[in-house]
HTML snippet that shows the backbone in 3Dmol.js (N, CA, C, O; Angstrom):
<script src="https://3Dmol.org/build/3Dmol-min.js"></script>
<div id="view" style="width:600px;height:400px;position:relative"></div>
<script>
const pdb = `
ATOM      1  N   UNK A   1     -19.243  11.072 -31.742  1.00  0.00           N
ATOM      2  CA  UNK A   1     -21.257   9.993 -32.013  1.00  0.00           C
ATOM      3  C   UNK A   1     -21.590  11.737 -31.444  1.00  0.00           C
ATOM      4  O   UNK A   1     -21.115  12.549 -30.651  1.00  0.00           O
ATOM      5  N   UNK A   2     -22.671  11.637 -32.400  1.00  0.00           N
ATOM      6  CA  UNK A   2     -23.801  13.358 -32.460  1.00  0.00           C
ATOM      7  C   UNK A   2     -24.666  12.716 -31.120  1.00  0.00           C
ATOM      8  O   UNK A   2     -24.890  11.597 -30.658  1.00  0.00           O
ATOM      9  N   UNK A   3     -24.932  13.819 -30.867  1.00  0.00           N
ATOM     10  CA  UNK A   3     -25.659  13.817 -29.670  1.00  0.00           C
ATOM     11  C   UNK A   3     -27.256  13.128 -29.903  1.00  0.00           C
ATOM     12  O   UNK A   3     -27.909  12.971 -28.871  1.00  0.00           O
ATOM     13  N   UNK A   4     -27.837  12.754 -31.098  1.00  0.00           N
ATOM     14  CA  UNK A   4     -29.101  12.206 -31.298  1.00  0.00           C
ATOM     15  C   UNK A   4     -28.950  11.172 -31.552  1.00  0.00           C
ATOM     16  O   UNK A   4     -30.039  10.598 -31.551  1.00  0.00           O
ATOM     17  N   UNK A   5     -27.613  10.097 -31.959  1.00  0.00           N
ATOM     18  CA  UNK A   5     -27.675   9.128 -32.063  1.00  0.00           C
ATOM     19  C   UNK A   5     -27.901   7.974 -31.008  1.00  0.00           C
ATOM     20  O   UNK A   5     -27.521   6.840 -31.298  1.00  0.00           O
ATOM     21  N   UNK A   6     -28.439   8.197 -29.929  1.00  0.00           N
ATOM     22  CA  UNK A   6     -28.786   7.105 -28.748  1.00  0.00           C
ATOM     23  C   UNK A   6     -29.642   7.328 -28.807  1.00  0.00           C
ATOM     24  O   UNK A   6     -30.401   6.361 -28.873  1.00  0.00           O
ATOM     25  N   UNK A   7     -30.424   9.002 -28.842  1.00  0.00           N
ATOM     26  CA  UNK A   7     -32.348   8.373 -28.643  1.00  0.00           C
ATOM     27  C   UNK A   7     -32.536   9.556 -29.977  1.00  0.00           C
ATOM     28  O   UNK A   7     -31.901  10.577 -30.239  1.00  0.00           O
ATOM     29  N   UNK A   8     -33.803   8.836 -30.704  1.00  0.00           N
ATOM     30  CA  UNK A   8     -34.339   9.061 -31.853  1.00  0.00           C
ATOM     31  C   UNK A   8     -34.881  10.657 -31.800  1.00  0.00           C
ATOM     32  O   UNK A   8     -35.331  10.948 -30.692  1.00  0.00           O
ATOM     33  N   UNK A   9     -34.917  11.669 -32.725  1.00  0.00           N
ATOM     34  CA  UNK A   9     -34.349  12.800 -32.358  1.00  0.00           C
ATOM     35  C   UNK A   9     -36.427  12.597 -31.775  1.00  0.00           C
ATOM     36  O   UNK A   9     -37.051  11.545 -31.917  1.00  0.00           O
ATOM     37  N   UNK A  10     -36.923  13.681 -31.274  1.00  0.00           N
ATOM     38  CA  UNK A  10     -38.062  14.051 -30.253  1.00  0.00           C
ATOM     39  C   UNK A  10     -37.889  13.520 -29.007  1.00  0.00           C
ATOM     40  O   UNK A  10     -38.666  14.194 -28.330  1.00  0.00           O
ATOM     41  N   UNK A  11     -37.572  13.050 -28.568  1.00  0.00           N
ATOM     42  CA  UNK A  11     -37.729  11.959 -27.325  1.00  0.00           C
ATOM     43  C   UNK A  11     -37.757  12.989 -26.217  1.00  0.00           C
ATOM     44  O   UNK A  11     -38.331  12.732 -25.159  1.00  0.00           O
ATOM     45  N   UNK A  12     -36.994  14.457 -26.484  1.00  0.00           N
ATOM     46  CA  UNK A  12     -36.663  15.281 -25.662  1.00  0.00           C
ATOM     47  C   UNK A  12     -38.167  15.365 -24.586  1.00  0.00           C
ATOM     48  O   UNK A  12     -38.533  15.338 -23.412  1.00  0.00           O
ATOM     49  N   UNK A  13     -38.712  15.501 -26.185  1.00  0.00           N
ATOM     50  CA  UNK A  13     -40.455  15.951 -25.452  1.00  0.00           C
ATOM     51  C   UNK A  13     -40.815  15.171 -24.833  1.00  0.00           C
ATOM     52  O   UNK A  13     -41.434  15.532 -23.832  1.00  0.00           O
ATOM     53  N   UNK A  14     -40.677  14.025 -25.019  1.00  0.00           N
ATOM     54  CA  UNK A  14     -41.263  12.928 -24.148  1.00  0.00           C
ATOM     55  C   UNK A  14     -40.530  12.652 -22.552  1.00  0.00           C
ATOM     56  O   UNK A  14     -41.165  12.051 -21.685  1.00  0.00           O
ATOM     57  N   UNK A  15     -39.551  13.016 -22.381  1.00  0.00           N
ATOM     58  CA  UNK A  15     -38.747  12.932 -21.006  1.00  0.00           C
ATOM     59  C   UNK A  15     -40.178  13.973 -20.748  1.00  0.00           C
ATOM     60  O   UNK A  15     -41.212  13.526 -20.253  1.00  0.00           O
ATOM     61  N   UNK A  16     -40.010  15.426 -21.181  1.00  0.00           N
ATOM     62  CA  UNK A  16     -40.588  16.826 -20.385  1.00  0.00           C
ATOM     63  C   UNK A  16     -41.650  16.267 -20.010  1.00  0.00           C
ATOM     64  O   UNK A  16     -41.893  16.083 -18.817  1.00  0.00           O
ATOM     65  N   UNK A  17     -42.716  15.789 -21.298  1.00  0.00           N
ATOM     66  CA  UNK A  17     -44.271  14.841 -20.969  1.00  0.00           C
ATOM     67  C   UNK A  17     -44.284  14.468 -19.471  1.00  0.00           C
ATOM     68  O   UNK A  17     -44.861  15.064 -18.562  1.00  0.00           O
ATOM     69  N   UNK A  18     -43.204  12.881 -19.383  1.00  0.00           N
ATOM     70  CA  UNK A  18     -42.750  12.322 -18.222  1.00  0.00           C
ATOM     71  C   UNK A  18     -42.581  12.766 -17.079  1.00  0.00           C
ATOM     72  O   UNK A  18     -43.093  12.318 -16.053  1.00  0.00           O
ATOM     73  N   UNK A  19     -41.629  13.956 -17.204  1.00  0.00           N
ATOM     74  CA  UNK A  19     -41.039  14.431 -15.738  1.00  0.00           C
ATOM     75  C   UNK A  19     -42.305  15.279 -15.428  1.00  0.00           C
ATOM     76  O   UNK A  19     -42.531  15.453 -14.231  1.00  0.00           O
ATOM     77  N   UNK A  20     -43.483  16.037 -16.653  1.00  0.00           N
ATOM     78  CA  UNK A  20     -44.276  16.898 -16.091  1.00  0.00           C
ATOM     79  C   UNK A  20     -45.275  16.621 -15.055  1.00  0.00           C
ATOM     80  O   UNK A  20     -45.713  17.430 -14.237  1.00  0.00           O
ATOM     81  N   UNK A  21     -45.806  14.490 -15.277  1.00  0.00           N
ATOM     82  CA  UNK A  21     -46.782  13.564 -15.125  1.00  0.00           C
ATOM     83  C   UNK A  21     -46.023  13.139 -13.851  1.00  0.00           C
ATOM     84  O   UNK A  21     -46.774  12.466 -13.145  1.00  0.00           O
ATOM     85  N   UNK A  22     -45.024  13.265 -13.409  1.00  0.00           N
ATOM     86  CA  UNK A  22     -44.659  12.853 -12.095  1.00  0.00           C
ATOM     87  C   UNK A  22     -44.368  14.048 -11.603  1.00  0.00           C
ATOM     88  O   UNK A  22     -43.417  13.689 -10.909  1.00  0.00           O
ATOM     89  N   UNK A  23     -44.419  14.805 -11.482  1.00  0.00           N
ATOM     90  CA  UNK A  23     -44.258  16.392 -10.534  1.00  0.00           C
ATOM     91  C   UNK A  23     -46.539  16.260 -10.964  1.00  0.00           C
ATOM     92  O   UNK A  23     -47.200  16.536  -9.963  1.00  0.00           O
ATOM     93  N   UNK A  24     -47.099  16.024 -11.798  1.00  0.00           N
ATOM     94  CA  UNK A  24     -48.341  16.627 -11.289  1.00  0.00           C
ATOM     95  C   UNK A  24     -48.974  15.304 -10.259  1.00  0.00           C
ATOM     96  O   UNK A  24     -49.960  15.411  -9.531  1.00  0.00           O
ATOM     97  N   UNK A  25     -48.068  13.989 -10.436  1.00  0.00           N
ATOM     98  CA  UNK A  25     -48.595  13.013  -9.488  1.00  0.00           C
ATOM     99  C   UNK A  25     -48.010  13.363  -8.513  1.00  0.00           C
ATOM    100  O   UNK A  25     -48.842  13.079  -7.651  1.00  0.00           O
ATOM    101  N   UNK A  26     -46.878  13.929  -7.810  1.00  0.00           N
ATOM    102  CA  UNK A  26     -46.368  14.059  -6.556  1.00  0.00           C
ATOM    103  C   UNK A  26     -47.254  14.965  -6.113  1.00  0.00           C
ATOM    104  O   UNK A  26     -47.805  14.736  -5.036  1.00  0.00           O
ATOM    105  N   UNK A  27     -47.685  16.597  -7.103  1.00  0.00           N
ATOM    106  CA  UNK A  27     -48.557  17.063  -6.269  1.00  0.00           C
ATOM    107  C   UNK A  27     -50.066  16.604  -5.965  1.00  0.00           C
ATOM    108  O   UNK A  27     -50.686  16.914  -4.948  1.00  0.00           O
ATOM    109  N   UNK A  28     -50.504  15.890  -6.916  1.00  0.00           N
ATOM    110  CA  UNK A  28     -51.806  15.304  -6.474  1.00  0.00           C
ATOM    111  C   UNK A  28     -51.790  14.516  -4.889  1.00  0.00           C
ATOM    112  O   UNK A  28     -52.694  14.389  -4.063  1.00  0.00           O
ATOM    113  N   UNK A  29     -50.311  14.050  -4.875  1.00  0.00           N
ATOM    114  CA  UNK A  29     -50.120  12.807  -4.060  1.00  0.00           C
ATOM    115  C   UNK A  29     -49.756  13.460  -2.903  1.00  0.00           C
ATOM    116  O   UNK A  29     -49.849  12.755  -1.898  1.00  0.00           O
ATOM    117  N   UNK A  30     -49.329  14.706  -2.713  1.00  0.00           N
ATOM    118  CA  UNK A  30     -49.504  15.204  -1.403  1.00  0.00           C
ATOM    119  C   UNK A  30     -50.492  16.553  -0.627  1.00  0.00           C
ATOM    120  O   UNK A  30     -50.614  17.085   0.476  1.00  0.00           O
ATOM    121  N   UNK A  31     -51.015  16.651  -1.920  1.00  0.00           N
ATOM    122  CA  UNK A  31     -52.917  17.395  -1.414  1.00  0.00           C
ATOM    123  C   UNK A  31     -54.061  16.360  -1.318  1.00  0.00           C
ATOM    124  O   UNK A  31     -55.278  16.500  -1.196  1.00  0.00           O
ATOM    125  N   UNK A  32     -53.304  15.332  -1.409  1.00  0.00           N
ATOM    126  CA  UNK A  32     -54.717  14.516  -2.094  1.00  0.00           C
ATOM    127  C   UNK A  32     -55.102  13.956   0.336  1.00  0.00           C
ATOM    128  O   UNK A  32     -54.234  13.292   0.903  1.00  0.00           O
ATOM    129  N   UNK A  33     -56.145  14.331   0.986  1.00  0.00           N
ATOM    130  CA  UNK A  33     -56.250  14.057   1.979  1.00  0.00           C
ATOM    131  C   UNK A  33     -56.389  12.668   2.584  1.00  0.00           C
ATOM    132  O   UNK A  33     -55.863  12.282   3.628  1.00  0.00           O
ATOM    133  N   UNK A  34     -57.331  11.843   1.611  1.00  0.00           N
ATOM    134  CA  UNK A  34     -58.131  10.486   1.976  1.00  0.00           C
ATOM    135  C   UNK A  34     -57.203   9.676   2.706  1.00  0.00           C
ATOM    136  O   UNK A  34     -57.691   9.067   3.658  1.00  0.00           O
ATOM    137  N   UNK A  35     -55.859   9.511   2.465  1.00  0.00           N
ATOM    138  CA  UNK A  35     -55.563   8.368   3.053  1.00  0.00           C
ATOM    139  C   UNK A  35     -55.503   9.112   4.328  1.00  0.00           C
ATOM    140  O   UNK A  35     -56.057   8.454   5.209  1.00  0.00           O
ATOM    141  N   UNK A  36     -54.984  10.368   4.805  1.00  0.00           N
ATOM    142  CA  UNK A  36     -54.780  10.289   6.503  1.00  0.00           C
ATOM    143  C   UNK A  36     -56.269  10.093   6.652  1.00  0.00           C
ATOM    144  O   UNK A  36     -56.282   8.908   6.987  1.00  0.00           O
ATOM    145  N   UNK A  37     -57.601  10.493   6.623  1.00  0.00           N
ATOM    146  CA  UNK A  37     -58.605  10.193   6.978  1.00  0.00           C
ATOM    147  C   UNK A  37     -58.461   8.311   7.150  1.00  0.00           C
ATOM    148  O   UNK A  37     -58.546   7.699   8.215  1.00  0.00           O
ATOM    149  N   UNK A  38     -58.320   7.947   6.319  1.00  0.00           N
ATOM    150  CA  UNK A  38     -58.527   6.449   6.430  1.00  0.00           C
ATOM    151  C   UNK A  38     -57.482   6.040   8.228  1.00  0.00           C
ATOM    152  O   UNK A  38     -57.841   5.632   9.332  1.00  0.00           O
ATOM    153  N   UNK A  39     -56.556   6.319   7.809  1.00  0.00           N
ATOM    154  CA  UNK A  39     -54.944   6.583   9.294  1.00  0.00           C
ATOM    155  C   UNK A  39     -55.730   6.504  10.666  1.00  0.00           C
ATOM    156  O   UNK A  39     -55.713   5.677  11.578  1.00  0.00           O
ATOM    157  N   UNK A  40     -56.658   8.079  10.391  1.00  0.00           N
ATOM    158  CA  UNK A  40     -57.429   8.432  11.704  1.00  0.00           C
ATOM    159  C   UNK A  40     -58.324   7.527  12.121  1.00  0.00           C
ATOM    160  O   UNK A  40     -58.655   7.276  13.280  1.00  0.00           O
ATOM    161  N   UNK A  41     -58.804   6.916  10.844  1.00  0.00           N
ATOM    162  CA  UNK A  41     -60.356   6.193  11.861  1.00  0.00           C
ATOM    163  C   UNK A  41     -59.381   4.646  11.762  1.00  0.00           C
ATOM    164  O   UNK A  41     -59.971   3.711  12.303  1.00  0.00           O
ATOM    165  N   UNK A  42     -57.876   4.243  11.100  1.00  0.00           N
ATOM    166  CA  UNK A  42     -58.010   2.803  12.242  1.00  0.00           C
ATOM    167  C   UNK A  42     -57.110   3.074  13.287  1.00  0.00           C
ATOM    168  O   UNK A  42     -56.508   2.152  13.837  1.00  0.00           O
ATOM    169  N   UNK A  43     -56.958   4.264  13.620  1.00  0.00           N
ATOM    170  CA  UNK A  43     -56.074   4.618  14.792  1.00  0.00           C
ATOM    171  C   UNK A  43     -57.466   5.056  15.548  1.00  0.00           C
ATOM    172  O   UNK A  43     -57.315   4.895  16.759  1.00  0.00           O
ATOM    173  N   UNK A  44     -58.258   5.360  15.353  1.00  0.00           N
ATOM    174  CA  UNK A  44     -58.934   5.131  16.965  1.00  0.00           C
ATOM    175  C   UNK A  44     -59.476   4.180  16.686  1.00  0.00           C
ATOM    176  O   UNK A  44     -59.934   3.989  17.812  1.00  0.00           O
ATOM    177  N   UNK A  45     -59.973   3.085  15.932  1.00  0.00           N
ATOM    178  CA  UNK A  45     -60.617   1.669  15.948  1.00  0.00           C
ATOM    179  C   UNK A  45     -59.056   0.883  16.709  1.00  0.00           C
ATOM    180  O   UNK A  45     -59.373  -0.098  17.382  1.00  0.00           O
ATOM    181  N   UNK A  46     -57.848   1.097  16.701  1.00  0.00           N
ATOM    182  CA  UNK A  46     -56.846   0.389  17.148  1.00  0.00           C
ATOM    183  C   UNK A  46     -57.148   0.899  18.679  1.00  0.00           C
ATOM    184  O   UNK A  46     -57.129   0.023  19.544  1.00  0.00           O
ATOM    185  N   UNK A  47     -57.413   2.184  19.060  1.00  0.00           N
ATOM    186  CA  UNK A  47     -57.416   2.433  20.057  1.00  0.00           C
ATOM    187  C   UNK A  47     -58.622   1.881  21.089  1.00  0.00           C
ATOM    188  O   UNK A  47     -58.523   1.361  22.200  1.00  0.00           O
ATOM    189  N   UNK A  48     -59.853   2.220  20.238  1.00  0.00           N
ATOM    190  CA  UNK A  48     -61.278   1.067  20.893  1.00  0.00           C
ATOM    191  C   UNK A  48     -60.799  -0.351  20.934  1.00  0.00           C
ATOM    192  O   UNK A  48     -61.225  -0.653  22.049  1.00  0.00           O
ATOM    193  N   UNK A  49     -60.280  -1.298  20.543  1.00  0.00           N
ATOM    194  CA  UNK A  49     -59.897  -2.215  20.353  1.00  0.00           C
ATOM    195  C   UNK A  49     -59.064  -2.849  21.758  1.00  0.00           C
ATOM    196  O   UNK A  49     -59.151  -3.674  22.668  1.00  0.00           O
ATOM    197  N   UNK A  50     -58.312  -1.916  21.242  1.00  0.00           N
ATOM    198  CA  UNK A  50     -57.478  -1.489  22.804  1.00  0.00           C
ATOM    199  C   UNK A  50     -57.986  -1.473  24.421  1.00  0.00           C
ATOM    200  O   UNK A  50     -57.620  -1.882  25.523  1.00  0.00           O
ATOM    201  N   UNK A  51     -58.886  -0.850  23.901  1.00  0.00           N
ATOM    202  CA  UNK A  51     -59.913  -0.010  25.563  1.00  0.00           C
ATOM    203  C   UNK A  51     -60.181  -1.417  25.649  1.00  0.00           C
ATOM    204  O   UNK A  51     -59.741  -2.203  26.489  1.00  0.00           O
ATOM    205  N   UNK A  52     -60.955  -1.647  24.684  1.00  0.00           N
ATOM    206  CA  UNK A  52     -62.383  -3.394  24.706  1.00  0.00           C
ATOM    207  C   UNK A  52     -61.136  -4.675  25.471  1.00  0.00           C
ATOM    208  O   UNK A  52     -61.333  -5.424  26.429  1.00  0.00           O
ATOM    209  N   UNK A  53     -59.943  -4.531  24.650  1.00  0.00           N
ATOM    210  CA  UNK A  53     -59.207  -5.665  25.015  1.00  0.00           C
ATOM    211  C   UNK A  53     -59.133  -5.541  26.991  1.00  0.00           C
ATOM    212  O   UNK A  53     -59.667  -6.263  27.834  1.00  0.00           O
ATOM    213  N   UNK A  54     -58.343  -4.457  27.132  1.00  0.00           N
ATOM    214  CA  UNK A  54     -58.864  -4.477  28.524  1.00  0.00           C
ATOM    215  C   UNK A  54     -59.504  -4.751  29.503  1.00  0.00           C
ATOM    216  O   UNK A  54     -59.501  -5.545  30.444  1.00  0.00           O
ATOM    217  N   UNK A  55     -60.609  -3.137  28.709  1.00  0.00           N
ATOM    218  CA  UNK A  55     -61.463  -3.737  30.339  1.00  0.00           C
ATOM    219  C   UNK A  55     -62.477  -5.258  29.682  1.00  0.00           C
ATOM    220  O   UNK A  55     -63.691  -5.297  29.882  1.00  0.00           O
ATOM    221  N   UNK A  56     -61.823  -6.274  29.000  1.00  0.00           N
ATOM    222  CA  UNK A  56     -62.433  -7.463  29.597  1.00  0.00           C
ATOM    223  C   UNK A  56     -61.106  -8.738  30.177  1.00  0.00           C
ATOM    224  O   UNK A  56     -60.986  -9.947  30.379  1.00  0.00           O
ATOM    225  N   UNK A  57     -60.221  -7.293  30.250  1.00  0.00           N
ATOM    226  CA  UNK A  57     -59.579  -8.332  31.268  1.00  0.00           C
ATOM    227  C   UNK A  57     -59.760  -7.855  32.352  1.00  0.00           C
ATOM    228  O   UNK A  57     -59.620  -8.827  33.094  1.00  0.00           O
ATOM    229  N   UNK A  58     -59.960  -7.081  32.911  1.00  0.00           N
ATOM    230  CA  UNK A  58     -60.138  -6.298  34.034  1.00  0.00           C
ATOM    231  C   UNK A  58     -61.254  -7.003  35.038  1.00  0.00           C
ATOM    232  O   UNK A  58     -61.183  -7.295  36.231  1.00  0.00           O
ATOM    233  N   UNK A  59     -62.405  -7.168  33.973  1.00  0.00           N
ATOM    234  CA  UNK A  59     -64.030  -7.078  34.586  1.00  0.00           C
ATOM    235  C   UNK A  59     -64.189  -9.417  34.054  1.00  0.00           C
ATOM    236  O   UNK A  59     -65.176 -10.118  34.279  1.00  0.00           O
ATOM    237  N   UNK A  60     -63.185  -9.765  33.555  1.00  0.00           N
ATOM    238  CA  UNK A  60     -63.155 -11.167  33.090  1.00  0.00           C
ATOM    239  C   UNK A  60     -62.493 -11.316  35.172  1.00  0.00           C
ATOM    240  O   UNK A  60     -63.211 -11.517  36.152  1.00  0.00           O
ATOM    241  N   UNK A  61     -61.124 -11.137  35.141  1.00  0.00           N
ATOM    242  CA  UNK A  61     -61.018 -11.498  36.472  1.00  0.00           C
ATOM    243  C   UNK A  61     -61.714 -11.597  38.095  1.00  0.00           C
ATOM    244  O   UNK A  61     -61.673 -12.341  39.075  1.00  0.00           O
ATOM    245  N   UNK A  62     -62.489 -10.074  37.562  1.00  0.00           N
ATOM    246  CA  UNK A  62     -63.877 -10.279  38.408  1.00  0.00           C
ATOM    247  C   UNK A  62     -64.664 -10.444  38.580  1.00  0.00           C
ATOM    248  O   UNK A  62     -65.319 -10.082  39.558  1.00  0.00           O
ATOM    249  N   UNK A  63     -65.114 -11.365  37.295  1.00  0.00           N
ATOM    250  CA  UNK A  63     -66.275 -11.806  37.281  1.00  0.00           C
ATOM    251  C   UNK A  63     -66.057 -13.995  37.291  1.00  0.00           C
ATOM    252  O   UNK A  63     -66.858 -14.925  37.384  1.00  0.00           O
ATOM    253  N   UNK A  64     -64.627 -13.893  37.148  1.00  0.00           N
ATOM    254  CA  UNK A  64     -64.389 -15.346  36.749  1.00  0.00           C
ATOM    255  C   UNK A  64     -64.344 -15.244  38.949  1.00  0.00           C
ATOM    256  O   UNK A  64     -64.765 -16.267  39.490  1.00  0.00           O
ATOM    257  N   UNK A  65     -64.029 -14.482  39.587  1.00  0.00           N
ATOM    258  CA  UNK A  65     -64.163 -15.155  41.026  1.00  0.00           C
ATOM    259  C   UNK A  65     -65.873 -15.020  41.260  1.00  0.00           C
ATOM    260  O   UNK A  65     -66.235 -15.497  42.336  1.00  0.00           O
ATOM    261  N   UNK A  66     -66.574 -14.650  40.715  1.00  0.00           N
ATOM    262  CA  UNK A  66     -67.880 -15.023  41.054  1.00  0.00           C
ATOM    263  C   UNK A  66     -68.728 -16.185  41.060  1.00  0.00           C
ATOM    264  O   UNK A  66     -69.246 -16.960  41.863  1.00  0.00           O
ATOM    265  N   UNK A  67     -68.624 -15.911  39.422  1.00  0.00           N
ATOM    266  CA  UNK A  67     -68.707 -17.305  38.853  1.00  0.00           C
ATOM    267  C   UNK A  67     -68.149 -18.988  39.200  1.00  0.00           C
ATOM    268  O   UNK A  67     -68.929 -19.918  38.994  1.00  0.00           O
ATOM    269  N   UNK A  68     -66.462 -19.300  39.843  1.00  0.00           N
ATOM    270  CA  UNK A  68     -66.645 -19.872  40.719  1.00  0.00           C
ATOM    271  C   UNK A  68     -66.702 -20.266  41.394  1.00  0.00           C
ATOM    272  O   UNK A  68     -66.538 -21.465  41.622  1.00  0.00           O
ATOM    273  N   UNK A  69     -67.148 -18.860  42.508  1.00  0.00           N
ATOM    274  CA  UNK A  69     -68.541 -18.714  43.292  1.00  0.00           C
ATOM    275  C   UNK A  69     -69.678 -19.387  43.152  1.00  0.00           C
ATOM    276  O   UNK A  69     -70.116 -20.314  43.833  1.00  0.00           O
ATOM    277  N   UNK A  70     -69.977 -19.032  42.530  1.00  0.00           N
ATOM    278  CA  UNK A  70     -71.356 -19.862  42.050  1.00  0.00           C
ATOM    279  C   UNK A  70     -71.577 -21.007  41.355  1.00  0.00           C
ATOM    280  O   UNK A  70     -72.652 -21.568  41.146  1.00  0.00           O
ATOM    281  N   UNK A  71     -70.347 -21.351  40.967  1.00  0.00           N
ATOM    282  CA  UNK A  71     -70.674 -23.418  40.760  1.00  0.00           C
ATOM    283  C   UNK A  71     -70.279 -23.444  41.946  1.00  0.00           C
ATOM    284  O   UNK A  71     -71.095 -24.155  42.533  1.00  0.00           O
ATOM    285  N   UNK A  72     -69.139 -22.926  43.012  1.00  0.00           N
ATOM    286  CA  UNK A  72     -69.211 -24.076  44.324  1.00  0.00           C
ATOM    287  C   UNK A  72     -69.947 -24.426  44.617  1.00  0.00           C
ATOM    288  O   UNK A  72     -69.857 -25.638  44.809  1.00  0.00           O
ATOM    289  N   UNK A  73     -71.097 -23.894  44.880  1.00  0.00           N
ATOM    290  CA  UNK A  73     -72.236 -23.339  45.447  1.00  0.00           C
ATOM    291  C   UNK A  73     -73.487 -24.916  45.254  1.00  0.00           C
ATOM    292  O   UNK A  73     -74.039 -25.768  45.951  1.00  0.00           O
ATOM    293  N   UNK A  74     -73.357 -24.428  43.648  1.00  0.00           N
ATOM    294  CA  UNK A  74     -73.796 -25.065  42.908  1.00  0.00           C
ATOM    295  C   UNK A  74     -73.567 -26.417  42.847  1.00  0.00           C
ATOM    296  O   UNK A  74     -74.412 -27.296  42.679  1.00  0.00           O
ATOM    297  N   UNK A  75     -71.775 -26.605  43.067  1.00  0.00           N
ATOM    298  CA  UNK A  75     -71.337 -28.099  43.169  1.00  0.00           C
ATOM    299  C   UNK A  75     -72.057 -28.916  44.705  1.00  0.00           C
ATOM    300  O   UNK A  75     -72.792 -29.903  44.713  1.00  0.00           O
ATOM    301  N   UNK A  76     -71.802 -28.511  45.319  1.00  0.00           N
ATOM    302  CA  UNK A  76     -72.345 -27.962  47.203  1.00  0.00           C
ATOM    303  C   UNK A  76     -73.148 -28.530  46.451  1.00  0.00           C
ATOM    304  O   UNK A  76     -72.870 -29.364  45.590  1.00  0.00           O
ATOM    305  N   UNK A  77     -74.488 -27.994  46.809  1.00  0.00           N
ATOM    306  CA  UNK A  77     -76.157 -28.243  46.057  1.00  0.00           C
ATOM    307  C   UNK A  77     -76.143 -29.806  45.673  1.00  0.00           C
ATOM    308  O   UNK A  77     -76.808 -30.835  45.795  1.00  0.00           O
ATOM    309  N   UNK A  78     -75.133 -29.384  45.214  1.00  0.00           N
ATOM    310  CA  UNK A  78     -75.579 -31.274  44.485  1.00  0.00           C
ATOM    311  C   UNK A  78     -75.184 -32.111  44.921  1.00  0.00           C
ATOM    312  O   UNK A  78     -75.860 -33.126  45.091  1.00  0.00           O
ATOM    313  N   UNK A  79     -74.071 -32.019  45.234  1.00  0.00           N
ATOM    314  CA  UNK A  79     -73.634 -33.524  46.066  1.00  0.00           C
ATOM    315  C   UNK A  79     -74.732 -33.473  47.282  1.00  0.00           C
ATOM    316  O   UNK A  79     -75.490 -34.397  46.986  1.00  0.00           O
ATOM    317  N   UNK A  80     -75.354 -32.720  48.826  1.00  0.00           N
ATOM    318  CA  UNK A  80     -76.013 -32.504  49.391  1.00  0.00           C
ATOM    319  C   UNK A  80     -76.981 -33.171  49.357  1.00  0.00           C
ATOM    320  O   UNK A  80     -77.356 -33.752  50.375  1.00  0.00           O
ATOM    321  N   UNK A  81     -77.753 -33.288  48.003  1.00  0.00           N
ATOM    322  CA  UNK A  81     -79.065 -34.259  47.455  1.00  0.00           C
ATOM    323  C   UNK A  81     -78.972 -35.442  47.529  1.00  0.00           C
ATOM    324  O   UNK A  81     -79.926 -36.113  47.923  1.00  0.00           O
ATOM    325  N   UNK A  82     -77.652 -36.064  47.124  1.00  0.00           N
ATOM    326  CA  UNK A  82     -77.888 -37.253  46.885  1.00  0.00           C
ATOM    327  C   UNK A  82     -77.183 -38.045  47.952  1.00  0.00           C
ATOM    328  O   UNK A  82     -77.251 -39.274  47.955  1.00  0.00           O
TER     329      UNK A  82
END
`;
const viewer = $3Dmol.createViewer("view");
viewer.addModel(pdb, "pdb");
viewer.setStyle({}, {cartoon: {color: "spectrum"}});
viewer.zoomTo();
viewer.render();
</script>
């Protein structure tokens, strides 16, 4: 089998161009920092969300006691006026 029998002549140049395009893509992909910025913003947003959830849980426990006391007082006041 002769060397050019599998691939027609001139395909070596196309393979080189494809390889160069892949290398160029790899270089631009590794130098692109816009994805890193998006990841940083998403991490900040997730930390803020976790902080909000934790604070709501802490404040919710404390405020439920005071709302429960208020509800009991209102219920007692309504039952004594009948």
